[in-house]
N, C-alpha and C positions, 0 to 999 in steps of 0.2 A: 289694710290689716298687717300685712307683712312689714311695711315700713314702720308702722306703729311699734311692732314688737322689737324691731331692730333698735329703734330709738330708745325704748325702755331699757334694753340691755346695755346700751352705750351710756345712758345716764347712770345706771346702776354701777357700772365699771368706773366711771368718773368719780362717783361719790366715794367708792371704796379706795380708789387710788389716793384720794385727797385725805383719807382718814389717817389719824395717827395711831400708834400702837395701843392706846387705851380707849379708842372710840369704838362704838358699836355699829356695825353695818346696818343698813336699812333691810327690811324684809324683801326678799326676792320671790316672785311667784314660783312655787315649786312645779317642777315638770315631771313627766313620766320618764322613768329611767331608761337609758339606751339598752337595747337587747344585748344579752350576754354574748350571743353569737357574734355581734358586731364588734364588741369589745375584744373578744378572743381573736377575731380576724385582724384587727388592728395590731394587736401584740405580736401575733405569729408573723404578719407581714414585716414588722420591724426586725424581728429575730432573723428572718430569712434574708433580709436585705443588708442588715448592719451587724449581725451577730450579737445584738443587744437590744434591750428595751428598758426605757427609763420612765417612771411615772412622772417625772418633772415635765416631760414633753407632752403628756396627755392633758387634755381640757378639763376644767372643773367638772363638767357634766359626765365625762368618762370616769373620773375618780369617784364622784358621788354614785354613779350608777354601779361601779364595781363594789362599792360599800354595800349597796342594797342587795346585790346579787351574792355577796359573801357574808361575813359575820358581822359587818357594820363597824368593825374595829379599824380606826384610823391611827397609824403610828405617826407622831408629829415630833421631828427633831427640832430643837430650839437652841438659840444662843442670844446673848445680850445684843442689843442694837449696836452697831459700830464694831463689833467683834469681827476680827478677820477670820478667814476660813480656818476652822478648827480640825479639819480632817487629819492633818499631820501631827497633831498633839492631843488627840482624844485622851490619852492616858494621863495627861497633865491637867485635865479639867476637874475643877471641884465645884460641883453643882450645889454644894451647901453654902456657897458664897451668896452674899445678899443680892447682888445683881442677877444671878442665875435663878434665885428663888423668886424674885420679883417677876421676872419675864415668864416663868412657867405658871405662876399664879394668874398673871394677866391673861394669858392664853386661855386658861380654864374658865376664869370668871367671865370673860367676854364671850367665849363660846356658849356658856350656859345662858347668858342673857340673850344672845341671838336665837338659840334653840327654843327658849321660852316664848318667844314671840309667836311661834307656831304651835307650841305645846306648853301650855301654862303650868303643867304639873311637874316639868322636868327639874331636877335638882342636881347639884354638883355631883352627888354620889351616883347619880344615874349616868353621867357622862364620863367621869374619869375612871378608867379601868385600872391604870397603873402608871405611877410616875416613878421611873427607875431611880434607884438610889446611888448609882454610879454614873451611868451614861445619860447624856442630855437628850432624852426623848421621853414623850408621854403617850401612852396608849388610851385613845379615847373612843367611846360608843357614840358614832355620828350617823345620823340618818337625815340630816338636814343639808340640803345644797347651800343654803346661806352660810352655814358654819364652814363648809369646804371653801367657798369663795372668799370668805373673810380671812381664814387661815393663810391661804396662798397669796394674799396681799402683804403679809406681814414681813418686814425685814428680819425679824427675830426668828422666823420659821425657816429651817434649813430644808426641810422636806415634810411632805404630807402624803402618805401612802397607805393604800388599802392593805391591811395586814394579812387578811385570810382569804383574798381572792385567788381562785384557782382555775387555770386555763385548761379547757378542754382541747386536747390536741388531736382529736379524732379526725379533723379536717385535713391532716397531713399524714403521710405514710408513717406507720409505726404506731398510731393509735394513742389512746388516752394514758396519762401517767396514772397508774393504779396506786391504791392507798398501800399495798403491800410491796411496793417495788423493791427488789433485791432481797427479799425475805426468803432465804432458803438456806440451810446449813445442815444437811443430814450426812451421816457417815457415808463414804463412798467405798463400796466393797469391790469395785471393779478397777481399782488403780493398779496399772501394770507395774511389775517390779522395776522396770526401766525408768520409771518416773520418780524414783526415790533411792537413796542409798542408807543402809543400816549403819549407824555410827554409835560409838560408845557414849553412854553406858547402856543403850537399848533404845535409842530414838531413831526416827526417821528424817533424813535431811532431803527436802524437796529438791527436785531437779533444778528449779529456778535459782536456788541458792548457789549452785556451781555456775550457772549461766552468768550471774551477776558478781561472780568472784567474791562471794560472801564467805564461804567456808574457809578460803585462804586467809581472809581477814581475821578469823577468830584466834590465830596464833598471837595476834598483837592486841586484839580488843574484843570483849564480849558484851560491852555496854555497861559495865559495872559502874554504879554510882549516878547514872544519868536517868532522869524522869521523863518519861513519854506520856503526854496527855492524849487520850483518845476521845474524840467526840463523835458518837455514833449511836447505835441502838442499845447500848449497855453490853454487858457480858452475862452469859448464862450462869445461874447459880448452881446448875447441874454439871458444869464442866470443872472437874476437880483441879485440872492443871492450871486454871485461872483463879483458883480459890485455895483450898487447903494444901494442894501439891504444887503451888506456885514456885516454892523452894523444894526442888527435888532433883536427883541425879546430880548433874554438873552445874545446876543453877542453885545459888545459895546467897544469903546476906542481902536479900532485897524485899520489897513490898509491893503489894497490889491494893490499891484503894478503889472503892466504888462510890459514885455519886449519881443522883438522878434529877434532872430539872424538867423533863418532858412530861406534860399532862395529856392524857388522852381525852379527858372529858372536855366538852365544849364550854363548860361553865368556867369563867376565868377565875373565880374565887376557889376552885378546886385544888387539891394538893398535888404535887408531883407524884407520878406512879411509882417512883423508885428506881433503883439502878439496874435491875435484872432485865436481860435481853428477852423480848418476846418475839423477835424477828429472825435473828440468827446472824445478821450481817456484822454486828459489832463483835460478836464472839469470834467470827472468822477473822476479822481485821486484828483483833488483839492477838490472836494465835499467830498470825504471820509476823507481827512485830516482835512479840515478847514471850511465846510459849517456852515453858522450860525445856532444857536438854535432859529429858527424863529417862526413865528406864522401863517404860511401859508399852513402847512401840509406837507412841504418838508422835506427831511432827514437832520439829524444833523451830523456834522463832529465830528471826534474823539477830536480835539483840537479847539473847537468852539470859542475860544477868542484869538487864535494865530494869528499873522501877516502872510500874504502870499505874496511871491514874485514869480509869475509865469513867466517863461521864455520859449518861444517857440523856441526849438532847433531842432525839428524833424517834418517830415510830418506824420509819423506813429510811431509805436512802435519799429521798427527795424532800428538801426543805421548802415545802409548798403551802403549809397551812399556818395559821397564826400561832398554834401551839408549839409547832416545830421551830418557827422563827424565834419565838420567845425562849424556848428551851436551848437552842443553839447560842443565842446571844448571851444567856446567863451562863452557859457552859464556858464560853470564851473568857468572860469576866472572872469567873472562878478560877480557871487555870492560869489566866494572866496574873492573878494575885498570889499564886502558889510559887514561892522561890525555888521549890525543889523540881519543878517542871521546866524543862528547857525547850522541849520539842512538843508541838501539837499536830496531830494527824487527823484530817478530815476527809474520809472517803465518801462524802455526802455533798449535795448541792442541788442547784435548780437552774433552769435555763435563763432566768432573768434575775437581776440583782434586787436586794432588799437592803435599804438604807440602815435599818435598825441592826441587822446582822453585820453590815459593813462597818458600822460604828464599833461593834464589839471586836471584829477582827483587827481593826486599827488600835483598839485599846490593848489587846493581847500582844500585838506587834510592838507597840510603844513600851511595853514592859520586857521586851527583849526576847520574846518567844520566836522560835523558827517554826514557821506554819506551813505544812504541807497539805495540798488540797488536790482532790481528783479532777483531772481535766474533763471527764464525762464518760459515761458508759450507756450505751443505747439499748439498755433492757427496756426503757420506758419511752424514750423518744429517739429520734433518728439522726443519722450521721450528717444530715444537712446542717446541723448546728455545730459550731466550733467549741471552744472551751467554755465550760459552764461556770457559774458563780458558786462559790467565791474564789475558785482557781484563776479567774481572770482578773483578780485584783492585784495591784503592784506589791502588796504586803504578803502575798502567799506565794509559795512555791508550787507550780502546777506540774503534775506528774501524769503520763499516760503509759499504757502498755503496748509492747510490740512483740512480734514473732521472733523465733529463734534466729533466723538468718536474714540479713538485709534489713532495710528499714521499711517494714510493712507492719502498720498498726494492727493490733488485734482486731478480730472481726466485729467487735462491739465497742471499741474504744474511739475516743475523740482525739483530734489533733488540731494544731493551729499555731499561730504566732505567739500566743501567750504561754505554750508549753516550755518548761524549763529543763525537764529531764525525762528520760524514758527508762523503763525496766523491762527486760525480757520476761514475759509471763505466759506466752502461748506457744505450744509446740507446733513445729511444722508437720503437716500430714494429719496427725491425730487431733490437733487443736486442743490437746490437754492442758490443764491449768495447775498451778501450784497447790501443794498440800497445805492444809491448816487444821485447826481444832474444830470439831463438830460441836453441837450443843451439849453433848455428854459423851463420855466413854473415851477410849484411847484410839479407836479406828478413826483415821483422818478423814476430813472432808476435802473437797477441792473448790477453789474459788478463783474467778476470773475478773476481767475488766480493768478499768483504771483504778478501781478500788484497791485491788491487791498490789498494783504497782505503787500506789501511794503509800500504803502501809509498809511495803518493802523499803522505799526511799527513806521513811521516817526511821525505820530500824537501822539502815546504813548510817543515817546521821548520828544516831545514838552511839554507834561503833566509833565514828570519827571523833565525836565530842569526848567520849570516854578515854580515848588515847591522848586527847589534848584538852584536859578539863579547864584549863585556864583561858582557853580561846573564847572569842565573842562569836555571836551568830554569824556575823559577816565572814569571819575567818573560816569557820566550819563549812559554810556554803562555798566559799571560794576553793576550798580543797576539793569538794565534790565536783564543782565546775571544772577546774583545771585538769581533772583526771577523767572526766567524762569523754567518750570516744570521738566526739566531733570537735572538741575545743582545739584550737582557739576560734573556730568558725562556729556560727550559730545557724541552725536550720530554720526555715520559716514555718516548719510543721512540728519539728522534734526538739527544739531548743538546743542545748549543748550536747544532747545525745545520751547514750546509755551509761549508767553509773557503773563504776568499777569499784567495789567496796574495799578490796585489799589496797589498790592503788591510793585511794582517798585516805584511808587510815594511815598509811605509811609515807604519804607525800611530804 
């Protein structure tokens, strides 16, 4: 019996391998899905051994089973047959060209035909969730192993990944990634006076602004004229300093825009929730980067005269469900297409990559954006893992946080060979963190992890670019690199080292 089953599988594989792009694969006997615990174990093992997991290395059965255990949405990246690797030029692709339209239509039509063999009632509208209008991918509702097998044989398919599968990390130290990861941003009434300096016209400068030589940079640049795009959980409608008081005190002549692409509803046809922060994390990051130098006793941002474009792409800091992956990819395309945005800050991520989001990162990068991403913070998963996605991509600048003296990473920060820069953001002894804006009011909150390090680095980049508005992304990044404290050496854990804002601005 065992030999018979093996023979049948081999026969099915050979038939599929010989099929051309427009042929329909034969029906394969549907199996029971692999247990979720077994899929999780395979993913976690790969992460622990290699610091990465890629769905391309998984079997058809694992991918199909992950679909069944998730929301059944398969993200399919495509390209015309014979097209060379498109990763380096995603921003140049025009999917409205005839050959791109034809290959996407062929994928849908043949997948429907295969699915109908096991479910005669399925129609195209039941299968196609979304065909992106800029990026070359299709989101499909797939419950058929035959469809998964068919798609993965096609030369035109770059990837086929379960979009909404979430790993349960309870089997490793640190526990499960919670749905509200990183969501806390209340006023901190216990901030010691030694953790800030009162500056004109009545703002508070966080201690870490001095530790990273940001205050001294302000005599040369405050970020005027530079647009920073923030992809996070949005910004609070109740925080006046990110709304009606964005221009106040010493901050003037700038703007804040808000957009939202994240959908909290499981129904794919639902509308985005809007731009307002329900978590708190995005508000804190916006405050660190661009809070006004106001007169109400609130904390000042690194680039307090920069423009801010906030896009709500997630519900929390972990990009681990289909709605967040869709929201983040749409946010990257949106910011990539805005000529006024030069810098994108992403203090969010996940432990393993998603090709749909990676496509969007490459799109924004191809449009000239300088993209900062958090190396990882262990509020949800443990320090056994290195730099998280998308900070581990070549197109992003990975940032992590360290303590005041020496190279000791913050207690919850990640490090590794993919790190490019560090930011001092945790005090020795007290382990206190930088100040930022709370969800409302002028009393500051405090925020830690590689998140605040990333937002700080993005703000420093705005200072450098404002002083040198004609420079390219590469030139701005080179100034930051050459003035970091480990240059010309590169650490295997901390990259070029700690950023020096004043030195970078005036280099």
